C-alpha positions as CSV (number, residue, x, y, z in Angstrom):
1,M,27.9,-21.0,-8.6
2,N,28.1,-24.9,-8.2
3,G,25.4,-25.9,-10.6
4,E,23.0,-23.4,-9.6
5,C,21.6,-20.9,-11.9
6,A,20.2,-17.5,-10.6
7,L,16.8,-16.8,-11.7
8,V,15.4,-13.4,-10.6
9,G,17.6,-10.8,-9.7
10,A,17.9,-8.7,-6.2
11,E,15.9,-5.5,-5.3
12,R,15.5,-3.0,-7.9
13,S,14.1,-0.1,-5.9
14,C,15.2,2.8,-7.9
15,R,13.9,2.7,-11.6
16,D,16.3,3.5,-14.4
17,H,14.2,5.2,-17.4
18,G,17.7,5.6,-19.3
19,A,18.8,3.5,-22.1
20,N,18.9,0.4,-20.2
21,H,15.3,0.6,-19.2
22,R,13.4,-2.5,-19.8
23,M,10.0,-1.6,-19.0
24,N,9.2,-4.5,-16.9
25,D,11.3,-4.1,-13.9
26,S,8.1,-3.6,-11.5
27,F,6.3,-6.5,-13.4
28,L,9.5,-8.9,-12.1
29,D,9.6,-7.2,-8.7
30,Y,5.9,-7.7,-7.7
31,F,5.9,-11.7,-8.6
32,K,9.6,-12.3,-8.3
33,F,9.7,-14.6,-11.1
34,P,12.6,-15.8,-13.7
35,E,13.7,-12.9,-15.6
36,R,13.9,-15.4,-18.6
37,Y,9.9,-15.4,-18.9
38,A,9.6,-11.8,-19.3
39,H,9.9,-10.8,-22.6
40,I,8.0,-7.5,-23.1
41,K,8.5,-4.7,-25.7
42,L,6.7,-1.9,-27.0
43,N,5.1,-2.7,-30.3
44,A,4.8,1.0,-31.4
45,P,6.1,4.4,-30.7
46,V,3.6,6.1,-28.0
47,S,2.8,9.5,-27.8
48,A,4.1,12.4,-26.1
49,S,1.0,13.2,-24.1
50,Q,-0.6,10.8,-21.3
51,G,-3.9,9.7,-20.6
52,F,-6.4,6.9,-19.1
53,F,-6.9,3.7,-21.1
54,C,-8.1,0.6,-20.2
55,L,-6.5,-3.0,-20.7
56,G,-9.6,-5.2,-21.0
57,P,-13.0,-3.9,-19.5
58,D,-12.1,-3.2,-16.0
59,N,-8.7,-2.4,-15.9
60,I,-7.9,1.3,-16.0
61,C,-4.1,2.6,-16.9
62,Y,-2.8,5.8,-16.9
63,G,0.5,6.4,-19.3
64,R,1.4,7.2,-23.0
65,L,-0.5,5.3,-25.6
66,S,-0.3,6.2,-29.1
67,P,-2.7,7.8,-30.2
68,Q,-3.6,9.9,-27.3
69,C,-5.9,8.5,-24.7
70,G,-9.2,9.4,-23.4
71,A,-10.4,11.0,-19.8
72,A,-11.0,8.7,-16.6
73,N,-14.9,9.5,-16.9
74,G,-15.0,9.2,-20.9
75,T,-14.9,6.2,-23.2
76,L,-11.5,4.4,-22.7
77,R,-9.7,2.9,-25.5
78,D,-9.0,-0.9,-24.8
79,A,-5.2,-1.6,-25.1
80,L,-5.9,-5.2,-24.7
81,H,-6.7,-5.4,-28.4
82,E,-3.3,-4.2,-29.3
83,V,-1.4,-6.6,-27.5
84,T,0.7,-9.0,-29.9
85,F,3.3,-11.5,-29.3
86,D,6.4,-11.9,-31.6
87,Q,8.4,-15.1,-31.2
88,G,7.8,-15.3,-27.4
89,A,7.8,-11.5,-26.8
90,M,4.8,-9.9,-25.6
91,C,4.6,-6.4,-27.4
92,L,2.5,-3.7,-25.8
93,P,1.4,-0.6,-26.7
94,F,2.6,1.1,-23.5
95,D,5.3,1.2,-20.7
96,V,4.5,-1.1,-18.1
97,D,6.8,0.7,-15.5
98,E,5.6,4.2,-16.4
99,V,2.1,3.1,-16.0
100,V,2.5,1.3,-12.6
101,E,4.6,4.4,-11.5
102,N,2.0,6.8,-12.4
103,L,-0.9,4.8,-10.2
104,R,1.2,4.0,-7.2
105,C,2.6,7.6,-6.9
106,E,-0.5,9.1,-7.9
107,L,0.8,10.7,-11.1
108,Y,-2.6,10.5,-13.0
109,P,-4.3,14.2,-13.5
110,S,-5.5,16.5,-10.5
111,S,-8.9,16.5,-12.0
112,A,-9.3,12.8,-11.1
113,R,-8.0,13.3,-7.8
114,N,-9.9,16.3,-7.3
115,E,-7.0,18.2,-5.8
116,K,-7.6,21.4,-3.7
117,S,-7.6,24.8,-5.4
118,M,-5.8,27.7,-3.9
119,A,-9.0,28.8,-2.1
120,Q,-9.5,25.2,-1.2
121,A,-6.1,25.0,0.1
122,A,-6.5,28.4,2.0
123,L,-9.7,27.2,3.8
124,A,-8.1,23.9,4.7
125,A,-5.4,25.7,6.4
126,L,-7.8,27.8,8.3
127,Y,-9.9,24.9,9.1
128,Y,-6.6,22.9,10.9
129,G,-5.8,26.2,12.5
130,I,-9.2,26.2,14.3
131,R,-9.9,22.6,14.4
132,P,-8.4,22.1,18.1
133,V,-11.2,24.3,19.5
134,L,-14.0,23.4,17.3
135,P,-16.7,20.7,18.9
136,V,-17.0,17.4,17.4
137,G,-20.2,18.0,16.2
138,V,-19.0,21.1,14.1
139,R,-16.0,19.1,12.6
140,K,-18.5,16.3,11.7
141,Y,-20.5,18.7,10.1
142,L,-17.8,20.5,8.1
143,Q,-16.4,17.3,7.1
144,R,-19.3,16.0,5.6
145,V,-19.9,19.0,3.5
146,H,-16.4,18.7,2.2
147,L,-16.3,15.1,1.5
148,R,-20.1,15.1,0.0
149,D,-19.3,14.2,-3.6
150,W,-17.4,11.6,-2.5
151,D,-19.4,8.7,-4.0
152,Q,-19.1,10.7,-7.6
153,I,-15.6,9.6,-8.1
154,S,-15.0,7.3,-10.7
155,F,-11.3,6.9,-10.2
156,P,-9.8,5.4,-8.3
157,R,-12.7,2.8,-7.4
158,W,-14.3,2.8,-4.3
159,P,-14.0,0.6,-1.7
160,V,-10.6,-0.7,-2.8
161,D,-8.8,-0.1,-6.0
162,C,-6.6,-3.0,-7.2
163,S,-5.7,-1.5,-10.9
164,V,-2.0,-2.2,-10.3
165,D,-2.5,-5.6,-9.0
166,D,-4.9,-6.3,-11.4
167,L,-2.3,-5.1,-14.6
168,F,0.3,-7.5,-13.0
169,E,-1.9,-10.5,-12.9
170,L,-3.1,-9.8,-16.5
171,L,0.2,-9.5,-17.5
172,M,1.2,-12.7,-15.9
173,L,-1.6,-14.7,-17.8
174,L,-0.4,-13.1,-21.0
175,T,3.0,-14.2,-20.3
176,L,1.9,-17.7,-19.6
177,Q,0.3,-17.6,-23.0
178,S,2.9,-15.8,-24.8
179,Q,6.0,-18.3,-23.4
180,K,3.6,-21.2,-23.7
181,V,4.3,-22.9,-20.6
182,E,2.3,-24.7,-18.4
183,R,3.4,-22.7,-15.2
184,I,6.0,-20.2,-14.2
185,P,7.4,-20.4,-10.6
186,F,7.7,-17.0,-8.5
187,I,8.4,-16.3,-4.8
188,W,5.0,-16.1,-2.6
189,F,3.7,-12.6,-1.5
190,W,4.0,-13.4,2.4
191,P,6.2,-15.4,4.9
192,D,5.3,-19.2,5.7
193,G,2.5,-19.3,2.8
194,A,0.2,-16.9,4.3
195,P,-2.6,-15.8,2.3
196,S,-2.7,-12.2,3.0
197,S,-1.4,-10.1,6.0
198,A,-2.9,-7.6,8.1
199,I,-1.4,-4.8,10.4
200,M,-2.9,-2.5,12.9
201,T,-2.0,1.1,13.6
202,H,-3.0,3.5,16.1
203,D,-2.5,7.5,15.2
204,V,-2.3,9.3,18.7
205,E,-4.0,12.6,17.9
206,T,-4.5,14.2,21.5
207,A,-3.9,14.0,25.1
208,L,-7.0,12.1,25.6
209,G,-5.6,9.5,22.8
210,R,-2.2,9.2,24.9
211,D,-3.8,8.7,27.8
212,F,-6.0,5.8,26.5
213,C,-3.2,3.9,24.8
214,G,-2.6,1.8,27.9
215,T,-6.1,0.3,27.8
216,L,-6.0,0.2,23.9
217,M,-2.5,-2.1,24.2
218,D,-4.9,-4.1,26.8
219,I,-7.3,-4.7,24.2
220,D,-4.7,-5.6,21.5
221,D,-3.3,-8.1,23.6
222,A,-6.6,-9.8,24.6
223,Y,-6.5,-10.6,20.7
224,G,-2.9,-11.2,20.5
225,I,-2.3,-8.5,18.1
226,K,0.6,-5.9,18.3
227,A,0.4,-2.7,16.8
228,S,2.1,0.5,15.9
229,F,1.5,3.8,17.7
230,Q,2.2,6.9,15.5
231,V,3.0,9.6,17.9
232,V,3.2,13.3,17.1
233,P,6.6,14.9,18.4
234,E,5.3,18.3,19.1
235,R,2.5,20.7,20.3
236,R,-0.1,18.3,20.6
237,Y,0.4,16.6,23.6
238,E,3.4,16.0,26.3
239,V,5.7,13.3,24.8
240,T,7.8,11.9,27.8
241,P,10.5,9.0,27.3
242,A,8.2,7.1,30.0
243,F,5.2,7.3,27.5
244,L,7.2,6.0,24.7
245,E,8.9,3.4,26.8
246,S,5.3,2.3,28.1
247,I,4.8,1.2,24.4
248,T,8.0,-0.5,23.5
249,Q,8.3,-2.4,26.8
250,R,5.0,-4.1,25.9
251,G,6.2,-5.2,22.5
252,F,4.2,-2.5,20.2
253,E,5.9,-0.6,17.6
254,L,6.6,3.3,17.6
255,A,6.6,5.5,14.3
256,V,7.0,9.2,14.0
257,Q,3.7,10.9,13.1
258,D,4.3,14.2,11.1
259,L,5.8,17.2,13.6
260,N,2.7,18.8,14.8
261,H,-0.4,17.6,13.0
262,D,-1.4,20.7,11.9
263,G,-2.0,19.5,8.1
264,R,0.8,21.9,6.6
265,L,4.0,19.4,6.3
266,Y,3.6,19.3,2.6
267,K,2.7,23.3,2.0
268,N,5.7,24.4,0.3
269,R,9.2,22.6,-0.5
270,Q,11.1,25.1,2.1
271,Q,9.0,24.7,4.8
272,F,8.8,20.9,4.5
273,L,12.6,20.6,4.3
274,E,12.6,22.6,7.6
275,R,10.2,20.5,9.3
276,V,11.6,17.1,8.0
277,A,14.9,17.9,9.5
278,K,13.1,18.0,12.9
279,I,11.2,14.8,11.9
280,N,14.4,13.4,10.8
281,H,15.7,14.0,14.3
282,Y,12.7,12.5,16.1
283,R,13.3,9.4,14.2
284,Q,16.9,9.0,15.7
285,Q,16.2,10.1,19.1
286,W,13.4,7.6,19.1
287,G,15.3,4.8,17.5
288,V,12.5,4.1,14.9
289,D,11.9,3.2,11.3
290,G,8.4,4.1,10.4
291,F,6.7,7.5,9.6
292,R,3.3,8.6,8.7
293,A,2.1,12.4,7.9
294,A,-0.8,13.9,9.6
295,V,-4.3,13.6,7.9
296,L,-2.5,11.2,5.3
297,Y,-1.2,14.3,3.2
298,R,1.5,13.5,1.0
299,R,3.8,14.2,-1.8
300,Q,5.6,11.0,-3.0
301,E,8.2,13.0,-5.1
302,W,9.4,14.4,-1.9
303,F,10.0,11.3,0.2
304,R,13.4,11.0,-0.7
305,D,14.0,13.5,2.1
306,L,12.5,11.3,4.8
307,D,15.4,9.5,6.7
308,F,13.0,6.4,7.4
309,S,12.9,2.8,6.3
310,Y,9.0,2.9,5.6
311,D,6.3,5.2,4.9
312,M,2.6,4.6,5.9
313,S,1.0,7.9,4.5
314,V,-0.8,6.9,1.1
315,P,-4.2,5.4,0.8
316,N,-5.1,2.9,-1.6
317,V,-8.4,4.9,-2.2
318,A,-8.8,8.2,-0.5
319,H,-12.4,9.2,-1.5
320,L,-13.1,10.1,2.2
321,D,-9.8,11.8,2.9
322,P,-9.0,15.5,2.8
323,Q,-6.3,14.9,0.1
324,R,-7.7,12.2,-2.5
325,G,-5.9,10.0,-4.9
326,G,-4.9,6.7,-4.0
327,C,-2.2,4.5,-5.0
328,C,-4.3,1.7,-6.6
329,T,-2.8,-1.3,-5.1
330,V,-2.9,-3.5,-2.1
331,M,0.7,-4.6,-1.7
332,P,3.7,-2.4,-0.4
333,Y,6.0,-1.0,-3.0
334,F,9.3,0.8,-2.9
335,V,9.3,4.5,-3.5
336,G,13.2,5.1,-4.0
337,N,15.0,3.4,-1.0
338,L,11.6,3.8,1.0
339,L,9.0,1.2,1.4
340,E,5.6,2.5,1.0
341,I,2.9,0.5,3.1
342,P,-0.3,1.8,2.1
343,V,-3.3,2.4,3.9
344,T,-6.0,-0.2,2.6
345,T,-9.1,0.2,4.4
346,T,-11.2,3.2,5.7
347,Q,-10.3,5.1,8.8
348,D,-12.3,4.6,12.2
349,Y,-12.9,8.2,12.5
350,T,-14.6,8.0,8.5
351,L,-16.5,5.0,9.6
352,F,-18.1,6.1,12.7
353,H,-18.4,10.1,12.1
354,I,-18.7,10.7,8.3
355,L,-20.4,7.5,7.2
356,N,-22.0,6.7,10.7
357,D,-21.4,2.9,10.2
358,Y,-21.1,1.0,13.0
359,K,-21.7,-2.4,11.7
360,A,-18.4,-1.9,9.8
361,D,-19.7,-3.3,6.5
362,I,-17.0,-1.4,4.6
363,W,-14.5,-3.3,6.3
364,K,-16.0,-6.2,5.7
365,A,-16.2,-5.6,1.8
366,Q,-12.2,-4.3,2.0
367,I,-11.3,-7.4,3.6
368,E,-12.8,-9.5,1.3
369,L,-11.8,-7.7,-1.5
370,I,-8.1,-7.3,-0.6
371,M,-7.8,-10.8,0.3
372,E,-8.8,-12.1,-3.0
373,K,-5.5,-10.3,-4.5
374,H,-3.6,-11.5,-1.3
375,G,-3.0,-8.2,-0.3
376,L,-2.1,-6.1,2.9
377,L,-5.0,-5.4,5.2
378,S,-3.9,-2.1,6.8
379,F,-6.2,-0.3,9.3
380,I,-5.9,2.9,11.4
381,I,-7.7,3.0,14.5
382,H,-7.2,6.2,16.6
383,P,-6.9,5.7,20.6
384,D,-8.8,9.1,20.7
385,Y,-11.9,7.8,18.6
386,V,-12.4,4.4,20.5
387,T,-12.9,5.4,24.0
388,T,-16.6,5.3,24.2
389,A,-18.6,1.9,24.2
390,P,-20.2,1.7,20.6
391,E,-17.2,2.5,18.9
392,R,-14.8,0.2,21.2
393,K,-17.8,-2.7,20.5
394,V,-17.1,-2.0,16.8
395,F,-13.0,-2.3,17.2
396,E,-13.2,-5.3,19.0
397,T,-15.5,-6.9,16.6
398,L,-13.0,-6.1,14.1
399,L,-9.9,-7.4,16.4
400,A,-11.9,-10.8,16.7
401,N,-12.5,-11.0,13.0
402,L,-8.7,-10.8,12.3
403,A,-7.8,-13.4,15.0
404,A,-10.4,-15.2,13.2
405,L,-8.7,-15.2,9.9
406,R,-5.3,-15.7,11.5
407,R,-6.8,-18.9,13.1
408,D,-8.6,-20.0,10.3
409,K,-7.1,-18.9,7.1
410,G,-3.4,-18.3,8.0
411,V,-3.8,-14.7,7.7
412,W,-0.1,-13.1,8.9
413,I,-0.8,-10.5,11.5
414,A,2.3,-8.5,11.8
415,T,3.5,-5.1,12.7
416,P,4.5,-2.5,9.9
417,G,8.1,-3.0,11.0
418,E,8.0,-7.0,10.8
419,V,6.3,-6.0,7.0
420,N,9.1,-3.7,5.9
421,R,12.0,-6.2,6.9
422,W,9.8,-9.1,5.1
423,W,9.5,-7.2,2.1
424,R,12.9,-6.1,1.8
425,Q,13.9,-9.5,2.6
426,R,11.8,-11.0,-0.3
427,A,13.1,-8.3,-2.7
428,A,16.4,-9.5,-2.5
429,M,15.8,-12.9,-2.5
430,T,16.1,-15.1,-5.9
431,L,15.0,-18.3,-7.4
432,V,17.7,-20.9,-8.1
433,K,17.8,-24.2,-9.9
434,D,19.7,-27.1,-8.4
435,S,19.1,-31.2,-8.5
436,G,16.4,-30.6,-6.2
437,G,14.5,-28.5,-8.4
438,V,13.6,-24.9,-7.6
439,R,14.2,-23.2,-4.5
440,I,14.6,-20.0,-2.9
441,A,18.2,-18.3,-1.9
442,G,19.0,-15.4,0.3
443,E,18.1,-13.9,3.8
444,G,14.8,-14.9,5.4
445,S,14.3,-17.9,2.6
446,E,13.5,-20.2,5.0
447,R,10.0,-18.6,5.9
448,A,9.7,-18.0,1.7
449,R,7.6,-20.4,-0.3
450,V,7.7,-21.0,-4.0
451,A,4.4,-20.6,-5.8
452,Y,3.4,-21.2,-9.1
453,A,1.3,-19.1,-11.6
454,S,-0.8,-21.2,-14.2
455,V,-3.9,-21.0,-16.4
456,V,-6.9,-22.3,-15.2
457,E,-10.1,-22.1,-17.3
458,G,-8.7,-19.2,-19.0
459,R,-8.1,-17.3,-15.8
460,L,-4.7,-16.8,-13.8
461,A,-4.5,-19.4,-11.0
462,L,-1.7,-19.1,-8.2
463,S,-0.5,-22.0,-6.0
464,I,2.1,-22.2,-3.1
465,E,4.3,-25.4,-3.1
466,P,4.1,-27.0,0.0
467,S,7.2,-26.2,2.7
468,V,9.8,-29.1,3.1
469,A,8.1,-29.8,6.6
470,D,5.0,-30.1,5.3
471,R,5.8,-32.6,2.3
472,Q,7.2,-35.0,5.2
473,V,4.2,-35.1,7.1
């Protein structure tokens, strides 16, 4: 390659757990750093059963660890004490990719996620059947009763769970120590060196919300923020070509939201396949790339049947959602070939009507925690719930705060489609060495930045190399 040496491979969107599985692909994909630094292997056979354990005092993991691990609410075994180093290799008592997949895809036990029993599932089906005719006050009461124990859930951690991100940061710190190098280059997470990214999404649930979309676009535009509108194709309200065009012609994005928003998309496999065929048809008809399930219901093992480029149905932490759980990361990630763009903040309806929070203190805390990890700030604001003055004031305050973060800190405010395109480009980029040092190759690399991981006072530090233009100033 004319003296250039490829250091990072292209996107690995499907994990291979066979003979060639290296147990560090997810780690390499997260940081996009040279593979020659990532020498990870098992230091002992793992148990057949899975369980919770920790890696250090704060980082909770779930996977196979020998001997059997503890429960999420019990005293957890600290596997950090069992990490060893052997001639530059980091020897772990667990499979990194297995743990990451378990967390991202919510494969930890149902008791930790508080999944519904059959009786609860039947009640949920009854609720969504009569929900359209229930007064808002009755809905609020029933929802508060259903969610009354939300603050007793220990895992995932409220208000933001960064277990996956914490794991990767700790592994990078250990890699630096095991390789005995001062710094390791990697491809920064966001374009143009942005410290974090933010997206605004609007789920349109009713005819009232549909009719308010024009006003909502006016509000967004007043702060220079373009959003994505998730539209329900059937039964909830009439969807005309003129309505869809009124969104796209103004530079906003469209995505398909479920099929009919009855909360039953994932009820059983056969019904899901029948509905997803129609959902995929609307994707083709509307010419869109994104999908979100109603009520953030999900079964990630079925995502392969969605003919979309990206999904936005998985919360980071779902204590206050009907289906609990959470992907435990503030970064997008691939589920097969589908990019999952997680919901990392509390929904507006929950903020106003469950928590009665009109100061948006939770949003403020979540923004701070997510930006500490350089993650994605992902918001759901329903046009149905910001039509009155108090809610609209909170929403506009949020927009003003996001605009200030863009102006003062360089946060990249994008649409979900832009995040999807960037994350796919970054996944295919490579770090190469040439006479000028380390640079990034691949589509979109003109916006990418070389970054470095190092150790400062015993902690991981991440820094971004200035762009060529910045160095010339």
